[in-house]
LUMTORTOR-466295 format. One record per atom (N, C-alpha, C): x, y, z; residue number from 1; atom name; residue in three letters. Coordinates in steps of 0.02 Angstrom, whole numbers, padded with zeros to 5 digits. Each point is the difference from the previous one (the first is absolute). Layout:
N
xx|yy|zz|kollum|gupa|mido
X|Y|Z|NUM|CA|ALA
...
***
This chain:
213
xx|yy|zz|kollum|gupa|mido
-00826|-03340|02896|1|N|MET
00060|-00029|-00009|1|CA|MET
-00023|-00065|00006|1|C|MET
00039|-00019|-00075|2|N|ASN
-00029|-00095|00012|2|CA|ASN
00043|-00029|00067|2|C|ASN
-00044|-00014|00019|3|N|THR
00046|-00038|00085|3|CA|THR
-00004|-00086|-00015|3|C|THR
00001|-00024|-00067|4|N|THR
00021|-00066|-00019|4|CA|THR
00065|00005|-00041|4|C|THR
00039|00065|00032|5|N|THR
00073|-00004|-00046|5|CA|THR
00025|-00029|00051|5|C|THR
00065|-00053|-00045|6|N|PRO
00027|-00016|00045|6|CA|PRO
00069|00029|00046|6|C|PRO
00019|-00015|00043|7|N|ILE
00054|00024|00049|7|CA|ILE
00072|-00021|-00031|7|C|ILE
00023|00064|-00011|8|N|HIS
00065|-00036|-00023|8|CA|HIS
00065|00075|00040|8|C|HIS
00007|-00041|00055|9|N|ARG
00060|00006|00038|9|CA|ARG
00046|00031|-00029|9|C|ARG
00021|00078|00039|10|N|ALA
00059|00033|-00039|10|CA|ALA
00038|-00039|00016|10|C|ALA
00088|00005|-00001|11|N|PRO
00052|-00019|-00005|11|CA|PRO
00007|00015|00071|11|C|PRO
00028|-00040|00045|12|N|ASP
00025|00013|00071|12|CA|ASP
00064|00042|00025|12|C|ASP
-00014|00059|-00037|13|N|PHE
00068|00027|00033|13|CA|PHE
-00021|00072|00002|13|C|PHE
00041|00050|00020|14|N|PRO
-00037|00040|00025|14|CA|PRO
-00006|00067|-00067|14|C|PRO
00038|00005|-00036|15|N|ALA
00010|00047|-00075|15|CA|ALA
-00093|-00014|-00018|15|C|ALA
-00028|-00079|-00024|16|N|ALA
-00048|-00008|-00024|16|CA|ALA
-00048|00030|00021|16|C|ALA
-00005|00005|00081|17|N|ARG
-00064|00019|00031|17|CA|ARG
00008|00054|00008|17|C|ARG
00053|00078|-00008|18|N|GLN
00000|00039|-00010|18|CA|GLN
-00007|00029|-00051|18|C|GLN
00025|-00048|-00067|19|N|ALA
-00047|00027|-00072|19|CA|ALA
-00065|-00001|00003|19|C|ALA
-00045|-00040|00022|20|N|LEU
-00063|-00021|-00004|20|CA|LEU
-00036|00066|00033|20|C|LEU
00031|00014|00051|21|N|ALA
-00029|00056|00048|21|CA|ALA
00012|00071|-00028|21|C|ALA
00066|00017|-00031|22|N|LEU
00015|00038|-00030|22|CA|LEU
-00057|00001|-00083|22|C|LEU
00003|-00043|-00012|23|N|ALA
-00066|-00017|-00063|23|CA|ALA
-00055|00043|00025|23|C|ALA
-00022|-00018|00057|24|N|GLY
-00074|00037|00009|24|CA|GLY
00014|00055|00011|24|C|GLY
00038|00020|00044|25|N|VAL
00004|00106|-00014|25|CA|VAL
00002|00023|-00058|25|C|VAL
00054|-00031|-00072|26|N|PHE
-00015|00016|-00047|26|CA|PHE
-00059|00011|-00045|26|C|PHE
-00045|-00088|00026|27|N|GLN
-00032|00004|-00047|27|CA|GLN
-00071|00044|00031|27|C|GLN
00005|00020|00045|28|N|ALA
-00046|00055|00025|28|CA|ALA
00020|00048|-00004|28|C|ALA
00062|00019|-00034|29|N|ALA
00010|00058|-00030|29|CA|ALA
-00028|00023|-00069|29|C|ALA
00024|-00079|-00030|30|N|SER
-00022|00001|-00093|30|CA|SER
-00081|-00002|00011|30|C|SER
-00047|-00028|00047|31|N|LEU
-00073|00007|-00008|31|CA|LEU
-00022|00085|00025|31|C|LEU
00033|00034|00028|32|N|VAL
-00016|00067|00035|32|CA|VAL
-00004|00044|-00108|32|C|VAL
00068|-00018|-00012|33|N|ASP
00021|00013|-00065|33|CA|ASP
-00055|00005|-00042|33|C|ASP
-00001|-00086|-00006|34|N|GLU
-00072|-00011|-00054|34|CA|GLU
-00064|00040|00020|34|C|GLU
-00015|00006|00047|35|N|LEU
-00066|00011|00019|35|CA|LEU
-00004|00076|-00002|35|C|LEU
00047|00044|00000|36|N|ALA
00014|00074|-00002|36|CA|ALA
-00022|00011|-00043|36|C|ALA
00027|-00037|-00071|37|N|ARG
00020|-00010|-00085|37|CA|ARG
-00069|-00027|-00034|37|C|ARG
-00028|-00033|00031|38|N|THR
-00060|-00025|-00042|38|CA|THR
-00055|-00046|00039|38|C|THR
00006|00017|00086|39|N|GLY
-00057|-00017|00006|39|CA|GLY
-00025|-00077|00027|39|C|GLY
00042|-00055|-00039|40|N|GLN
-00005|-00066|00011|40|CA|GLN
00068|-00017|00017|40|C|GLN
-00011|-00080|00029|41|N|VAL
00080|-00032|00027|41|CA|VAL
-00033|-00074|-00012|41|C|VAL
00071|-00031|00002|42|N|ASP
00000|-00065|-00009|42|CA|ASP
-00049|-00035|00058|42|C|ASP
-00036|-00035|-00018|43|N|THR
-00048|-00033|00073|43|CA|THR
00036|-00039|00032|43|C|THR
00058|-00048|-00028|44|N|ARG
00028|-00046|00049|44|CA|ARG
00067|00040|00045|44|C|ARG
00032|00049|-00044|45|N|ALA
00034|00052|00031|45|CA|ALA
-00025|00041|00057|45|C|ALA
-00057|00020|00001|46|N|TRP
-00040|00042|00046|46|CA|TRP
-00038|-00069|00054|46|C|TRP
-00029|-00041|-00010|47|N|GLU
-00020|-00050|00064|47|CA|GLU
00043|-00011|00015|47|C|GLU
00059|-00005|-00002|48|N|THR
00063|-00041|00041|48|CA|THR
00019|00060|00031|48|C|THR
00002|00049|-00010|49|N|LEU
00027|00070|00043|49|CA|LEU
-00044|00013|00051|49|C|LEU
-00080|-00011|-00004|50|N|ILE
-00045|00002|00037|50|CA|ILE
00007|-00041|00042|50|C|ILE
-00006|-00066|-00015|51|N|ASN
-00001|-00065|00037|51|CA|ASN
00066|00007|00058|51|C|ASN
00062|00035|-00036|52|N|ALA
00039|-00014|00060|52|CA|ALA
-00012|00044|00045|52|C|ALA
-00020|00065|-00013|53|N|THR
-00002|00054|00063|53|CA|THR
-00057|-00023|00028|53|C|THR
-00052|-00030|-00008|54|N|VAL
-00054|-00008|00046|54|CA|VAL
00013|-00059|00039|54|C|VAL
00051|-00047|-00019|55|N|ASP
00018|-00068|00052|55|CA|ASP
00038|00028|00028|55|C|ASP
-00003|00024|00066|56|N|THR
00051|00027|00052|56|CA|THR
00033|-00067|00027|56|C|THR
-00030|-00056|-00001|57|N|ASN
00044|-00064|00033|57|CA|ASN
-00017|-00068|-00049|57|C|ASN
00052|00015|-00054|58|N|PRO
00002|-00046|-00037|58|CA|PRO
00027|-00078|00003|58|C|PRO
-00003|-00044|-00014|59|N|GLU
00006|-00059|00048|59|CA|GLU
00067|-00016|-00042|59|C|GLU
00036|00030|-00034|60|N|SER
00075|-00029|-00033|60|CA|SER
00003|00062|-00042|60|C|SER
00064|00016|-00028|61|N|PHE
00020|00046|-00023|61|CA|PHE
-00014|-00022|-00052|61|C|PHE
-00009|-00035|-00050|62|N|GLU
-00039|-00017|-00071|62|CA|GLU
-00067|00018|00005|62|C|GLU
-00040|-00008|00052|63|N|ALA
-00074|00046|-00004|63|CA|ALA
-00001|00062|00001|63|C|ALA
00048|00047|00007|64|N|ILE
00009|00068|-00001|64|CA|ILE
-00039|00000|-00089|64|C|ILE
00044|-00039|-00044|65|N|TYR
00001|00019|-00053|65|CA|TYR
-00048|-00029|-00055|65|C|TYR
-00024|-00059|00048|66|N|GLY
-00063|-00058|-00042|66|CA|GLY
00032|-00047|-00005|66|C|GLY
00079|-00023|-00006|67|N|GLY
00026|-00046|00002|67|CA|GLY
00048|-00009|-00068|67|C|GLY
-00010|00063|-00065|68|N|HIS
00024|-00026|-00048|68|CA|HIS
00052|00068|-00013|68|C|HIS
00046|-00007|-00020|69|N|PRO
00041|00073|-00031|69|CA|PRO
-00033|00023|-00040|69|C|PRO
-00037|-00031|-00044|70|N|ASN
-00002|00043|-00053|70|CA|ASN
-00069|00041|00029|70|C|ASN
-00041|00001|00033|71|N|ASN
-00033|00036|00022|71|CA|ASN
00032|00079|00041|71|C|ASN
00051|00006|-00011|72|N|LEU
00051|00059|00004|72|CA|LEU
00043|-00013|-00063|72|C|LEU
-00042|-00016|-00026|73|N|ARG
00055|00007|-00084|73|CA|ARG
00012|00072|-00010|73|C|ARG
-00043|00041|-00001|74|N|ARG
-00002|00086|-00022|74|CA|ARG
00059|00026|00035|74|C|ARG
-00012|-00014|00059|75|N|GLY
00065|00013|00050|75|CA|GLY
00063|-00018|-00017|75|C|GLY
00006|-00089|-00003|76|N|LEU
00084|-00007|-00003|76|CA|LEU
00024|00025|-00080|76|C|LEU
-00063|00008|-00046|77|N|ASP
00019|00045|-00070|77|CA|ASP
00043|00073|00016|77|C|ASP
-00035|00014|00040|78|N|THR
00043|00096|00031|78|CA|THR
00039|-00021|00028|78|C|THR
00010|-00049|00030|79|N|ILE
00066|-00007|00036|79|CA|ILE
00049|-00024|-00050|79|C|ILE
-00016|-00020|-00050|80|N|GLU
00064|-00023|-00031|80|CA|GLU
00029|00053|-00046|80|C|GLU
-00052|00073|00000|81|N|ALA
00041|00056|-00033|81|CA|ALA
00049|00033|00071|81|C|ALA
-00011|-00016|00059|82|N|LEU
00043|00007|00047|82|CA|LEU
00084|-00006|-00010|82|C|LEU
-00004|-00072|-00020|83|N|VAL
00060|-00027|-00012|83|CA|VAL
00028|00004|-00056|83|C|VAL
-00046|00032|-00045|84|N|GLY
00031|00020|-00065|84|CA|GLY
-00004|-00068|-00057|84|C|GLY
-00066|-00020|-00001|85|N|ARG
-00012|-00049|-00057|85|CA|ARG
-00053|00030|-00036|85|C|ARG
-00038|00066|00001|86|N|LYS
-00055|00002|-00021|86|CA|LYS
00007|00063|00008|86|C|LYS
-00046|00035|-00037|87|N|GLN
-00024|00084|00015|87|CA|GLN
-00016|00028|00041|87|C|GLN
00011|00028|00045|88|N|ALA
-00030|00038|00059|88|CA|ALA
-00051|00056|-00028|88|C|ALA
-00064|-00008|00025|89|N|ASN
-00049|00023|00010|89|CA|ASN
00038|00067|00065|89|C|ASN
00005|00072|-00027|90|N|PRO
00018|00043|00073|90|CA|PRO
-00053|00019|00045|90|C|PRO
-00066|-00019|-00033|91|N|VAL
-00047|00032|00039|91|CA|VAL
-00001|-00062|00054|91|C|VAL
-00002|-00057|-00021|92|N|VAL
-00023|-00051|00049|92|CA|VAL
00069|-00013|00042|92|C|VAL
00043|00020|-00021|93|N|LEU
00060|-00008|00034|93|CA|LEU
00009|00051|00051|93|C|LEU
-00008|00049|00006|94|N|ARG
-00034|00060|00019|94|CA|ARG
-00042|-00026|00067|94|C|ARG
-00070|-00008|-00027|95|N|TYR
-00062|-00022|00049|95|CA|TYR
00054|-00057|00052|95|C|TYR
00029|-00044|00003|96|N|GLY
00023|-00073|-00003|96|CA|GLY
00061|00046|00090|96|C|GLY
00046|00020|-00039|97|N|PHE
00037|00030|00038|97|CA|PHE
-00029|00041|00063|97|C|PHE
-00043|00041|-00009|98|N|SER
-00043|00039|00020|98|CA|SER
-00038|-00043|00070|98|C|SER
-00035|-00079|-00034|99|N|LEU
-00030|-00033|00059|99|CA|LEU
00065|-00012|00035|99|C|LEU
00046|-00029|-00017|100|N|LEU
00053|-00002|00061|100|CA|LEU
00020|00028|00048|100|C|LEU
00014|00084|-00042|101|N|LEU
00011|00039|00068|101|CA|LEU
-00058|-00001|00033|101|C|LEU
-00067|00000|-00004|102|N|LEU
-00049|00025|00040|102|CA|LEU
00004|-00063|00047|102|C|LEU
00010|-00058|-00032|103|N|MET
00016|-00051|00048|103|CA|MET
00016|00019|00071|103|C|MET
00077|00022|-00028|104|N|ASN
00060|00005|00058|104|CA|ASN
-00026|00080|00035|104|C|ASN
-00049|00012|-00026|105|N|LYS
-00008|00075|00054|105|CA|LYS
-00059|-00051|00045|105|C|LYS
-00032|-00040|-00009|106|N|LEU
-00063|-00033|00015|106|CA|LEU
00028|-00041|00052|106|C|LEU
00033|-00044|-00004|107|N|ARG
00025|-00054|00041|107|CA|ARG
00020|00042|00065|107|C|ARG
00043|00053|00003|108|N|THR
00027|00034|00048|108|CA|THR
-00059|00066|00051|108|C|THR
-00057|-00034|-00037|109|N|ASP
-00067|00067|00020|109|CA|ASP
-00043|-00090|00061|109|C|ASP
00012|-00005|00060|110|N|ARG
-00033|-00045|00007|110|CA|ARG
-00088|-00012|00021|110|C|ARG
00000|00080|00034|111|N|ASN
-00077|00022|-00006|111|CA|ASN
-00019|-00005|-00083|111|C|ASN
00021|00025|-00057|112|N|MET
-00037|-00012|-00045|112|CA|MET
-00003|-00074|-00040|112|C|MET
00058|-00038|00038|113|N|MET
-00003|-00079|-00011|113|CA|MET
-00067|-00038|00027|113|C|MET
-00013|00019|00057|114|N|ASP
-00038|-00020|00069|114|CA|ASP
-00084|00025|-00054|114|C|ASP
-00003|00075|-00018|115|N|SER
-00044|-00004|-00019|115|CA|SER
-00028|-00023|-00075|115|C|SER
00075|-00027|-00042|116|N|LEU
-00015|-00007|-00056|116|CA|LEU
-00053|-00090|00016|116|C|LEU
00032|-00027|00037|117|N|GLY
00001|-00063|00004|117|CA|GLY
-00093|-00013|00033|117|C|GLY
00003|00049|00037|118|N|GLN
-00093|00010|00018|118|CA|GLN
-00047|00013|-00064|118|C|GLN
00023|00025|-00020|119|N|LYS
-00038|00009|-00054|119|CA|LYS
00015|-00050|-00059|119|C|LYS
00043|-00040|-00008|120|N|LEU
00014|-00057|-00050|120|CA|LEU
-00046|-00051|00032|120|C|LEU
00009|-00005|00058|121|N|ALA
-00070|-00065|00049|121|CA|ALA
-00054|00038|-00033|121|C|ALA
-00029|00045|-00004|122|N|HIS
-00070|00004|00002|122|CA|HIS
-00013|00002|-00087|122|C|HIS
00050|00025|-00040|123|N|VAL
-00013|-00025|-00069|123|CA|VAL
00033|-00090|-00018|123|C|VAL
-00002|-00026|00050|124|N|GLN
00011|-00068|-00011|124|CA|GLN
-00085|-00036|00019|124|C|GLN
-00021|00047|00045|125|N|GLY
-00062|-00044|00020|125|CA|GLY
-00046|00038|-00065|125|C|GLY
00003|00033|-00017|126|N|GLN
-00056|00028|-00035|126|CA|GLN
00018|-00046|-00069|126|C|GLN
00081|-00014|-00043|127|N|ALA
00009|-00051|-00040|127|CA|ALA
-00050|-00073|00032|127|C|ALA
00003|-00014|00059|128|N|GLU
-00033|-00060|00009|128|CA|GLU
-00083|00004|-00015|128|C|GLU
-00017|00049|00004|129|N|HIS
-00085|00016|-00012|129|CA|HIS
00007|00009|-00078|129|C|HIS
00019|00039|-00005|130|N|PHE
00011|00017|-00084|130|CA|PHE
00023|-00035|-00052|130|C|PHE
00061|-00017|00012|131|N|GLY
00043|-00018|-00046|131|CA|GLY
00052|00029|-00016|131|C|GLY
00045|-00017|-00012|132|N|THR
00085|00053|-00006|132|CA|THR
-00006|00033|-00040|132|C|THR
-00037|00016|-00048|133|N|THR
00014|00066|-00042|133|CA|THR
-00073|00049|-00021|133|C|THR
-00042|-00024|00035|134|N|HIS
-00060|00049|00015|134|CA|HIS
00016|00049|00012|134|C|HIS
-00026|00067|-00042|135|N|GLU
00018|00063|00003|135|CA|GLU
-00007|00017|00079|135|C|GLU
-00016|-00028|00043|136|N|ASN
-00017|00044|00069|136|CA|ASN
00057|-00027|00027|136|C|ASN
00038|-00045|-00007|137|N|VAL
00069|-00033|00012|137|CA|VAL
00046|00046|-00009|137|C|VAL
-00005|00009|-00067|138|N|ILE
00051|00028|-00037|138|CA|ILE
-00004|00093|00011|138|C|ILE
-00058|00022|00018|139|N|ALA
-00022|00082|00020|139|CA|ALA
00029|-00003|00077|139|C|ALA
00016|-00056|00052|140|N|SER
00030|-00014|00059|140|CA|SER
00074|00004|-00002|140|C|SER
00015|-00042|-00063|141|N|LEU
00073|00001|-00008|141|CA|LEU
00038|00074|-00001|141|C|LEU
-00038|00014|-00056|142|N|GLY
00014|00073|-00033|142|CA|GLY
00007|00054|00074|142|C|GLY
-00078|00003|00030|143|N|GLU
00024|00038|00052|143|CA|GLU
00058|-00015|00036|143|C|GLU
-00002|-00061|00019|144|N|ALA
00045|-00017|00082|144|CA|ALA
00084|00029|-00051|144|C|ALA
00007|-00002|-00053|145|N|TYR
00050|00040|-00025|145|CA|TYR
-00001|00072|00007|145|C|TYR
-00051|00017|-00006|146|N|GLN
-00023|00085|-00019|146|CA|GLN
00031|00028|00081|146|C|GLN
-00041|-00050|00052|147|N|GLU
00017|00034|00068|147|CA|GLU
00065|-00018|00025|147|C|GLU
00027|-00011|-00023|148|N|THR
00102|-00037|00044|148|CA|THR
00036|00022|-00092|148|C|THR
00012|-00043|-00032|149|N|ILE
00053|00009|-00023|149|CA|ILE
00007|00077|-00042|149|C|ILE
-00063|00006|-00009|150|N|SER
00005|00066|-00036|150|CA|SER
00013|00079|00052|150|C|SER
00000|-00025|00059|151|N|THR
00016|00062|00053|151|CA|THR
00069|00018|-00009|151|C|THR
00043|-00032|-00033|152|N|PHE
00062|00011|-00012|152|CA|PHE
00034|00061|-00029|152|C|PHE
00022|00021|00017|153|N|LYS
00015|00063|-00063|153|CA|LYS
00020|-00017|-00041|153|C|LYS
00052|-00058|-00019|154|N|THR
00009|-00036|-00057|154|CA|THR
-00049|-00041|-00037|154|C|THR
-00025|00031|-00051|155|N|ARG
-00060|-00044|-00033|155|CA|ARG
00003|-00011|-00070|155|C|ARG
-00035|-00058|-00013|156|N|ILE
00012|-00020|-00068|156|CA|ILE
-00057|00041|-00060|156|C|ILE
00052|00051|-00046|157|N|VAL
-00085|00025|-00035|157|CA|VAL
00017|-00038|-00072|157|C|VAL
-00073|-00049|-00011|158|N|VAL
-00019|-00025|-00060|158|CA|VAL
-00013|00045|-00052|158|C|VAL
00043|-00019|-00038|159|N|GLN
-00021|00035|-00065|159|CA|GLN
-00040|-00061|-00052|159|C|GLN
-00056|00045|-00043|160|N|GLY
-00042|-00040|-00028|160|CA|GLY
-00031|00049|-00045|160|C|GLY
-00071|-00034|-00024|161|N|ASP
-00061|00042|-00037|161|CA|ASP
-00023|00038|00065|161|C|ASP
-00003|00041|00007|162|N|PRO
-00057|00063|00063|162|CA|PRO
-00079|-00056|-00023|162|C|PRO
-00015|00015|-00042|163|N|SER
-00060|-00024|-00001|163|CA|SER
-00039|-00060|00020|163|C|SER
00065|-00058|-00014|164|N|LEU
-00014|-00063|00038|164|CA|LEU
00014|00010|00072|164|C|LEU
00054|00025|00026|165|N|LEU
00016|00018|00061|165|CA|LEU
-00051|00018|00041|165|C|LEU
-00047|00036|-00035|166|N|GLN
-00075|00025|00040|166|CA|GLN
-00050|-00046|-00009|166|C|GLN
-00003|-00057|-00034|167|N|THR
-00046|-00046|-00002|167|CA|THR
-00021|-00010|00047|167|C|THR
-00063|-00040|00029|168|N|ARG
-00013|-00061|00038|168|CA|ARG
00053|-00048|00035|168|C|ARG
00003|00011|00045|169|N|MET
00040|-00078|00032|169|CA|MET
00085|00013|-00005|169|C|MET
-00009|00045|-00052|170|N|MET
00072|00001|-00048|170|CA|MET
00058|00021|00088|170|C|MET
00001|00066|00029|171|N|PRO
00059|00018|00052|171|CA|PRO
-00004|-00062|00055|171|C|PRO
-00044|-00029|00016|172|N|GLU
-00007|-00064|00041|172|CA|GLU
00047|-00067|-00038|172|C|GLU
-00028|-00001|-00046|173|N|ARG
00045|-00070|-00029|173|CA|ARG
00075|00024|-00017|173|C|ARG
00027|00066|-00018|174|N|VAL
00057|00026|00007|174|CA|VAL
00031|-00015|00063|174|C|VAL
-00046|00034|00049|175|N|ARG
00047|-00005|00084|175|CA|ARG
00001|-00096|00001|175|C|ARG
-00051|-00018|-00007|176|N|ALA
00006|-00077|-00001|176|CA|ALA
00068|-00024|-00009|176|C|ALA
00011|00023|-00058|177|N|CYS
00050|-00023|-00032|177|CA|CYS
00064|-00002|00046|177|C|CYS
00015|00078|00004|178|N|LEU
00041|00021|00038|178|CA|LEU
00016|-00034|00072|178|C|LEU
-00054|-00006|00057|179|N|MET
-00002|-00045|00030|179|CA|MET
00033|-00066|-00016|179|C|MET
-00034|-00012|-00059|180|N|ALA
00024|-00087|00018|180|CA|ALA
00078|-00001|-00027|180|C|ALA
00054|00049|-00042|181|N|GLY
00049|00006|-00003|181|CA|GLY
00046|00028|00085|181|C|GLY
-00039|00042|00041|182|N|ILE
00034|-00003|00067|182|CA|ILE
00019|-00067|00022|182|C|ILE
-00074|-00058|-00001|183|N|ARG
-00007|-00042|00023|183|CA|ARG
00042|-00050|-00022|183|C|ARG
00028|00008|-00066|184|N|PHE
00050|-00052|-00021|184|CA|PHE
00075|00036|00010|184|C|PHE
00019|00067|-00011|185|N|ALA
00055|00013|00030|185|CA|ALA
00009|-00012|00069|185|C|ALA
-00056|-00012|00070|186|N|LEU
00021|00001|00064|186|CA|LEU
00031|-00076|-00001|186|C|LEU
-00044|-00059|-00048|187|N|LEU
00024|-00062|00005|187|CA|LEU
00061|00001|-00032|187|C|LEU
00026|00031|-00059|188|N|TRP
00080|-00001|-00016|188|CA|TRP
00055|00028|00053|188|C|TRP
-00010|00058|00036|189|N|HIS
00020|00005|00050|189|CA|HIS
00017|-00047|00053|189|C|HIS
-00037|-00051|00025|190|N|GLN
-00006|-00040|00035|190|CA|GLN
00025|-00047|-00012|190|C|GLN
00008|-00019|-00067|191|N|LEU
00024|-00045|-00036|191|CA|LEU
00096|00011|-00009|191|C|LEU
00015|00062|00023|192|N|GLY
00076|00029|-00008|192|CA|GLY
00000|00031|-00053|192|C|GLY
-00035|00022|-00042|193|N|GLY
00004|00053|-00050|193|CA|GLY
00002|00079|00018|193|C|GLY
00065|00013|-00034|194|N|ARG
00020|00087|00002|194|CA|ARG
00028|00012|-00064|194|C|ARG
-00048|00069|-00001|195|N|ARG
00033|00040|-00044|195|CA|ARG
00064|00007|-00047|195|C|ARG
00044|-00023|00036|196|N|TRP
00080|00015|-00006|196|CA|TRP
00012|-00069|-00030|196|C|TRP
-00058|-00059|00021|197|N|LYS
00041|-00064|-00030|197|CA|LYS
-00032|00003|-00077|197|C|LYS
-00053|00064|-00025|198|N|LEU
-00024|-00022|-00058|198|CA|LEU
00060|00024|-00045|198|C|LEU
00064|00043|00016|199|N|VAL
00044|00052|-00025|199|CA|VAL
00065|-00064|-00010|199|C|VAL
-00004|-00036|00063|200|N|PHE
00080|-00014|-00001|200|CA|PHE
-00022|-00100|-00001|200|C|PHE
-00045|-00022|-00002|201|N|GLN
-00020|-00057|00032|201|CA|GLN
-00029|-00040|-00079|201|C|GLN
00005|00052|-00059|202|N|ARG
-00046|-00039|-00061|202|CA|ARG
00014|-00062|-00027|202|C|ARG
00054|-00038|00007|203|N|LYS
00000|-00051|-00028|203|CA|LYS
-00030|-00047|00041|203|C|LYS
-00010|00009|00076|204|N|ALA
-00045|-00034|00034|204|CA|ALA
-00061|00004|-00003|204|C|ALA
-00030|00040|-00052|205|N|LEU
-00059|00023|-00013|205|CA|LEU
-00026|-00021|-00049|205|C|LEU
00055|-00018|-00067|206|N|ARG
00006|-00010|-00058|206|CA|ARG
-00031|-00093|00009|206|C|ARG
00038|-00012|00049|207|N|ARG
00022|-00084|-00001|207|CA|ARG
-00070|-00019|00036|207|C|ARG
-00042|00051|00040|208|N|ALA
-00071|-00007|00026|208|CA|ALA
-00028|-00017|-00043|208|C|ALA
-00017|00055|-00044|209|N|LEU
-00032|00002|-00068|209|CA|LEU
-00011|-00051|-00041|209|C|LEU
00064|-00034|00015|210|N|ASP
00006|-00045|-00068|210|CA|ASP
-00022|-00069|00035|210|C|ASP
-00007|-00008|00051|211|N|SER
-00018|-00073|00046|211|CA|SER
-00079|00025|-00007|211|C|SER
-00024|00045|00005|212|N|LEU
-00086|00018|-00003|212|CA|LEU
-00034|-00011|-00073|212|C|LEU
00039|-00020|-00030|213|N|GLY
-00010|00017|-00081|213|CA|GLY
-00042|00057|-00021|213|C|GLY
***
């Protein structure tokens, strides 16, 4: 990621920050879909997700997503579908809402939360040594997801090209994306995001999206 990107602070009201966190969830969902279908992802969108997941103690809210809302543009565009402004990709929406459901299960399981925290601390150490997007880091993120979130009865079944999904590092990359989605889903919840608000407070979400450009 370009570390010289200027910081553009999100408007200082809860809905804007919730929208950015939710964008992270649906950006992860979008990249999972893209990986499964094409084997490729947008570099900026990918690095934003991985950096946010590895950095478990960011210096500010803006630092989580690299300081510029456009780093979450893929996710913001997906949210536009939630408020009826763009055509929805039903697969991406299903992944996104499944991530929110899994987040709710995770946050009520203290033992799993603690275990996941320990695993991410280990991943952060790896990232400091190898670099954030090194395949060792991606593999560890995927393993952390597999050993925690994947043990729930509710699972995300990824649709795509079976031959692509079986290629080297592809399962790990998909799981790393899903792990990033969980990270942003937890952030969204911490900021006051709730699923019922997506239905009953769409006007607030539209205003938040407008404020982010």
